[in-house]
Structures are given as C-alpha cells and as structure tokens.
C-alpha positions, 0 to 999 in steps of 0.5 A: 562927519555927517557922511561917516554917521549915515554909513554907519546907521546903514551898516547896522541896519538903522532905517531913518536918516541920521547924521551928526546932529542926531548926535549931537542932539542925542548927547544933550538929551542924555545930558539931560536926562541919565546926568541931570546936567543943567540946563544953562550948561546945555545951552553954553555947551550948544551955543545957544543964545537962550535957553529957550532955544535950548528946550525947543532943541531938545524936544522939552515939552510945557507938560514936562515943565509942569510935572516938575510943580507936582514935585514941589513938597 
C-alpha cells in the first residue's frame, strides 16, 4: 500500500514523502478535529497502549490542551 500512495502522490505532483502511514495519521487527525472523536477511541483504533502515545502521534501540543481550560464557563 505504501508504494501505491507514493505513486499516487507523485502522479499528482505532491512534493514530499507520503506513504500509507501518512494516510493513517491524517485519518486520525481528521477524526479528532472534524468529527470530534474521543482520544480513547482513537487510541483503540491505532492500537496505542496509552492516551499520551495517541496525543503525541496526532501532534497535540500542551498549549492546545491549555486552551480547553480557557473555554470553561
């Protein structure tokens, strides 16, 4: 699958190193931001042992976590 993704990316002129792993991370990122999927569900989907692993995998930074406290009423 990874070779196919690389070929598809090259055929449409994408610059960079794309593979099946890129699709997996993008799927998780989209699930979290666009669909509001909970981190524990994504953790299970990715097969991660901890939520911290999933947070790191999706690139969730501590400043993003801090912003949720600003939303409190």
